[in-house]
C-alpha positions as CSV (number, residue, x, y, z in Angstrom):
1,M,18.5,8.9,-59.5
2,Y,16.3,5.9,-57.7
3,K,19.1,5.8,-55.0
4,K,18.9,9.5,-54.4
5,F,15.3,9.7,-54.2
6,V,15.3,6.7,-51.7
7,T,18.3,8.3,-49.4
8,G,16.1,11.6,-49.6
9,L,13.0,10.1,-48.6
10,F,14.9,8.4,-45.7
11,L,16.6,11.4,-44.4
12,S,13.0,13.1,-44.5
13,S,11.5,10.4,-42.5
14,L,14.2,10.9,-40.1
15,L,13.8,14.4,-39.6
16,T,9.8,14.0,-39.3
17,I,10.4,11.4,-36.6
18,L,12.8,13.6,-34.7
19,A,10.7,16.7,-35.2
20,F,8.0,14.8,-33.2
21,A,10.3,13.3,-30.6
22,D,11.8,14.5,-27.3
23,Q,15.7,14.4,-27.4
24,V,18.0,14.4,-24.5
25,V,21.7,15.3,-25.3
26,L,24.1,14.0,-23.0
27,K,27.4,15.7,-22.1
28,N,29.5,12.9,-23.7
29,G,27.7,13.5,-27.1
30,D,25.1,10.7,-27.0
31,R,21.7,11.5,-28.2
32,L,18.4,9.7,-27.1
33,T,15.2,10.3,-28.7
34,G,11.6,9.1,-27.7
35,S,9.0,10.5,-25.1
36,I,10.2,12.0,-21.9
37,T,8.4,10.3,-19.0
38,K,9.5,11.8,-15.5
39,S,12.2,12.9,-13.7
40,D,12.8,13.9,-10.0
41,G,15.7,16.3,-10.4
42,K,18.3,13.6,-9.9
43,T,17.3,11.1,-12.7
44,L,15.6,11.5,-15.9
45,V,13.4,8.5,-17.8
46,I,12.9,8.7,-21.2
47,K,10.7,6.0,-23.2
48,T,12.5,4.8,-26.6
49,D,11.3,2.8,-29.4
50,Y,14.3,1.1,-29.7
51,A,15.4,0.2,-26.1
52,G,12.4,0.8,-23.8
53,D,12.6,3.0,-20.7
54,I,16.0,4.4,-20.3
55,T,17.1,6.3,-17.1
56,V,20.0,8.7,-16.9
57,K,21.4,11.0,-14.5
58,F,20.1,14.4,-14.5
59,D,23.6,16.0,-13.9
60,A,24.7,14.0,-17.0
61,I,22.4,16.2,-19.5
62,Q,23.5,18.5,-21.9
63,S,20.2,19.8,-23.2
64,L,16.7,18.7,-23.2
65,T,13.8,19.5,-26.0
66,S,10.2,18.1,-25.5
67,T,7.8,18.5,-28.3
68,G,4.7,17.9,-26.1
69,D,3.5,19.2,-22.8
70,L,5.3,18.3,-19.6
71,H,4.5,19.5,-16.1
72,V,7.6,20.9,-14.9
73,T,8.1,21.8,-11.3
74,L,10.6,24.9,-10.7
75,G,11.4,26.1,-7.5
76,G,8.0,25.1,-6.0
77,K,6.1,26.4,-8.8
78,T,4.6,24.4,-11.4
79,A,4.7,25.1,-15.5
80,V,3.0,23.0,-17.9
81,G,4.0,23.2,-21.7
82,P,6.8,22.1,-23.9
83,L,10.3,22.3,-22.6
84,T,13.7,23.3,-24.0
85,T,17.1,24.3,-22.6
86,T,19.5,27.0,-23.4
87,G,22.8,27.1,-21.6
88,T,22.2,26.6,-17.8
89,D,18.6,27.4,-18.0
90,V,15.5,25.6,-18.7
91,I,12.6,27.4,-20.4
92,V,8.5,26.1,-20.5
93,T,6.6,27.5,-23.2
94,T,3.0,27.6,-21.2
95,K,-0.3,28.6,-22.8
96,T,-1.3,31.0,-20.2
97,A,2.0,32.7,-18.7
98,G,4.1,32.5,-22.1
99,Q,7.7,31.5,-21.5
100,V,8.8,30.5,-17.9
101,E,12.6,30.5,-17.5
102,A,14.4,29.1,-14.5
103,P,17.9,27.5,-14.0
104,I,17.9,23.8,-14.6
105,A,19.2,23.0,-11.1
106,S,15.8,24.4,-9.9
107,V,13.9,21.5,-11.4
108,T,12.7,19.1,-9.1
109,L,9.9,17.2,-10.8
110,M,8.9,16.6,-14.3
111,R,6.0,14.6,-15.6
112,S,4.4,13.7,-18.8
113,P,0.7,14.0,-19.1
114,A,0.3,10.5,-18.5
115,E,2.4,10.2,-15.5
116,Q,0.8,13.4,-14.0
117,A,-2.7,11.9,-14.6
118,A,-1.5,8.7,-12.7
119,Y,-0.1,10.6,-9.8
120,E,-3.1,12.8,-9.4
121,K,-5.3,9.5,-9.6
122,S,-3.0,8.2,-6.7
123,L,-4.0,11.2,-4.6
124,H,-7.4,10.4,-4.5
125,P,-7.9,6.6,-5.3
126,G,-11.4,5.0,-5.3
127,W,-12.2,2.7,-2.4
128,E,-11.8,-0.4,-4.9
129,E,-8.1,1.0,-5.8
130,G,-4.6,0.9,-4.2
131,W,-5.0,-2.4,-2.3
132,A,-2.0,-4.5,-1.5
133,G,-2.0,-7.8,0.9
134,G,-1.9,-11.5,0.7
135,A,-4.0,-14.7,2.0
136,N,-2.9,-18.0,3.2
137,I,-4.6,-21.3,4.1
138,G,-2.8,-24.2,5.7
139,F,-4.1,-27.6,6.7
140,A,-2.1,-30.5,8.6
141,F,-2.9,-34.0,9.4
142,T,-1.1,-36.4,11.5
143,A,-1.8,-40.1,12.4
144,G,0.2,-42.5,14.6
145,N,0.2,-42.6,18.4
146,S,-2.3,-39.5,17.8
147,E,-4.7,-38.5,15.0
148,T,-5.1,-34.7,14.7
149,K,-6.3,-31.9,12.1
150,N,-5.2,-28.8,11.9
151,L,-6.6,-25.6,9.9
152,N,-5.4,-22.3,9.9
153,I,-6.7,-19.4,7.4
154,G,-5.5,-16.0,7.5
155,F,-5.6,-12.8,5.4
156,N,-4.6,-9.1,5.5
157,A,-5.0,-6.0,3.2
158,T,-3.9,-2.5,3.1
159,R,-5.1,0.4,1.1
160,T,-2.4,3.2,1.2
161,G,-3.5,6.5,0.1
162,A,-1.7,10.0,-0.1
163,H,-2.8,11.0,3.5
164,D,-4.7,7.9,4.7
165,K,-4.3,4.2,5.2
166,L,-6.8,1.4,6.2
167,L,-5.7,-2.1,7.2
168,L,-7.8,-4.9,7.4
169,Y,-6.8,-8.7,8.9
170,E,-8.2,-11.9,10.0
171,T,-6.9,-15.1,11.5
172,S,-8.9,-18.5,12.1
173,I,-7.6,-21.5,13.7
174,Y,-9.3,-24.8,14.0
175,S,-8.1,-28.2,15.5
176,S,-9.3,-31.7,16.6
177,T,-8.0,-34.9,17.5
178,S,-9.6,-38.3,17.5
179,K,-7.0,-40.8,19.0
180,L,-4.5,-40.8,22.0
181,A,-1.9,-43.3,22.4
182,Q,-3.6,-45.9,20.3
183,Q,-7.0,-45.5,22.2
184,P,-9.8,-44.1,19.9
185,I,-11.8,-41.6,21.6
186,P,-14.6,-39.1,20.5
187,T,-13.3,-36.6,18.3
188,Q,-12.3,-33.5,20.4
189,T,-12.0,-30.1,19.4
190,T,-8.7,-28.6,21.0
191,A,-8.6,-25.3,19.2
192,N,-11.3,-23.1,17.6
193,S,-10.8,-19.3,17.5
194,N,-11.2,-16.3,15.2
195,N,-9.5,-12.9,15.2
196,G,-10.0,-9.9,13.0
197,G,-10.0,-6.2,12.9
198,L,-9.1,-3.0,11.2
199,R,-7.3,0.3,11.5
200,Y,-7.7,3.5,9.8
201,D,-4.8,6.5,10.0
202,H,-5.5,9.7,8.8
203,D,-2.3,12.2,8.4
204,F,-2.6,15.7,9.9
205,T,0.9,16.4,9.1
206,P,3.5,14.4,7.4
207,R,4.4,12.8,10.9
208,V,1.5,13.2,13.0
209,F,-1.5,11.1,12.2
210,G,-4.9,10.4,14.1
211,F,-6.1,6.6,14.0
212,G,-9.3,4.5,15.0
213,A,-9.1,0.7,15.5
214,G,-11.5,-2.3,16.2
215,D,-10.1,-5.8,17.3
216,F,-12.8,-8.6,17.4
217,F,-12.3,-12.2,18.9
218,N,-14.2,-15.5,19.6
219,N,-13.1,-18.4,21.3
220,A,-15.3,-21.6,21.5
221,L,-13.3,-23.6,23.9
222,Q,-13.4,-20.6,26.3
223,D,-17.4,-20.0,25.7
224,L,-16.0,-16.5,24.5
225,D,-18.9,-15.4,22.0
226,L,-17.2,-12.0,21.4
227,R,-14.5,-9.8,22.7
228,Y,-14.3,-6.6,20.7
229,I,-11.9,-3.7,21.5
230,L,-12.5,-0.3,20.2
231,G,-9.7,2.6,20.4
232,G,-8.2,5.7,19.1
233,G,-5.7,8.1,19.4
234,I,-2.7,10.0,18.2
235,G,0.1,8.5,16.4
236,L,3.6,9.7,15.3
237,H,5.6,8.4,12.2
238,A,8.7,8.0,13.8
239,I,10.4,6.3,11.0
240,K,8.7,6.2,7.4
241,T,10.5,5.4,4.3
242,P,9.9,3.0,1.7
243,N,11.3,0.1,3.4
244,T,10.9,0.8,7.2
245,T,7.9,2.0,9.1
246,L,7.8,2.6,12.8
247,D,4.7,4.2,14.3
248,L,4.4,5.3,18.0
249,L,0.7,5.3,19.3
250,A,-1.0,7.1,22.1
251,G,-4.9,6.5,22.8
252,I,-7.7,4.9,24.7
253,N,-9.4,1.8,24.3
254,Y,-12.8,0.0,25.4
255,T,-13.0,-3.7,25.9
256,H,-16.2,-5.7,26.1
257,E,-16.7,-9.4,26.4
258,N,-19.6,-11.6,26.2
259,F,-19.7,-15.2,27.5
260,S,-22.3,-17.9,27.0
261,G,-22.9,-21.6,28.3
262,L,-20.9,-20.8,31.7
263,V,-22.2,-22.8,34.4
264,E,-21.9,-21.9,38.2
265,P,-19.0,-24.2,39.7
266,N,-21.2,-24.4,43.0
267,P,-24.6,-23.5,42.3
268,L,-26.7,-22.7,45.5
269,P,-29.5,-25.6,46.2
270,P,-33.1,-24.8,46.0
271,R,-34.7,-22.3,48.3
272,S,-37.2,-25.3,49.4
273,L,-34.4,-27.7,50.0
274,I,-32.5,-24.9,52.2
275,T,-36.0,-24.6,54.3
276,T,-36.1,-28.4,54.6
277,L,-32.6,-28.9,55.9
278,I,-33.0,-26.2,58.5
279,A,-36.3,-27.6,59.9
280,L,-34.6,-31.3,60.2
281,R,-31.7,-29.9,62.1
282,P,-32.1,-30.9,66.0
């Protein structure tokens, strides 16, 4: 009697779990239970308690059943609701339009509510979100016939949105020497420059975009306080894949330079000295 009670309780619990779990039945007879996460029409991801996320080929699926809502794109239109399949068709039971039925082959996207929320957030990220990049710092010291110190600092950061991209970058280099050929000399700066800038792209179409950019540079050894280049124009995404990007740009630039500390190579003598020299000529 006790064993029958335990067995019945186990089967009841199992049926309860299955009733509240999404199910994927494969053409080879395998059955997966869990929560359907997403699909791009080629593969489907289901999150299970026993094996984590499992990815299966969409054309290997015999039938689908979801207990919760899914955002399903069918032939360019999106329906939201629990999903089931019958034969070669998929049925989405919506709250507003009732049952929406279409061939399984017409499914191009499928997202759980959590995946849909994450996707919609990615379309309009906050300015503090979506950044990727890196920074580096390097220092080198040499001693021997010469003694030198070199410091390099650089960083770049890119924020990519659904239809725009912002790029920031900066590099600095400083170098000095204090001995040449065993002879101590006053410390001399051999490099001291900073370069930074930004560029903003905004897509007008999937291939065409507009851009604006600014570059800023200074070099203490050249007495260059600031050189800035402002520009903008039109660009073309010639190649745009997750692994390769090639942009072609056309536009105009404005360059301005400001120097300080420059001395005239042959300054004119004072006016009074010129007058005296002329008066003393025979």
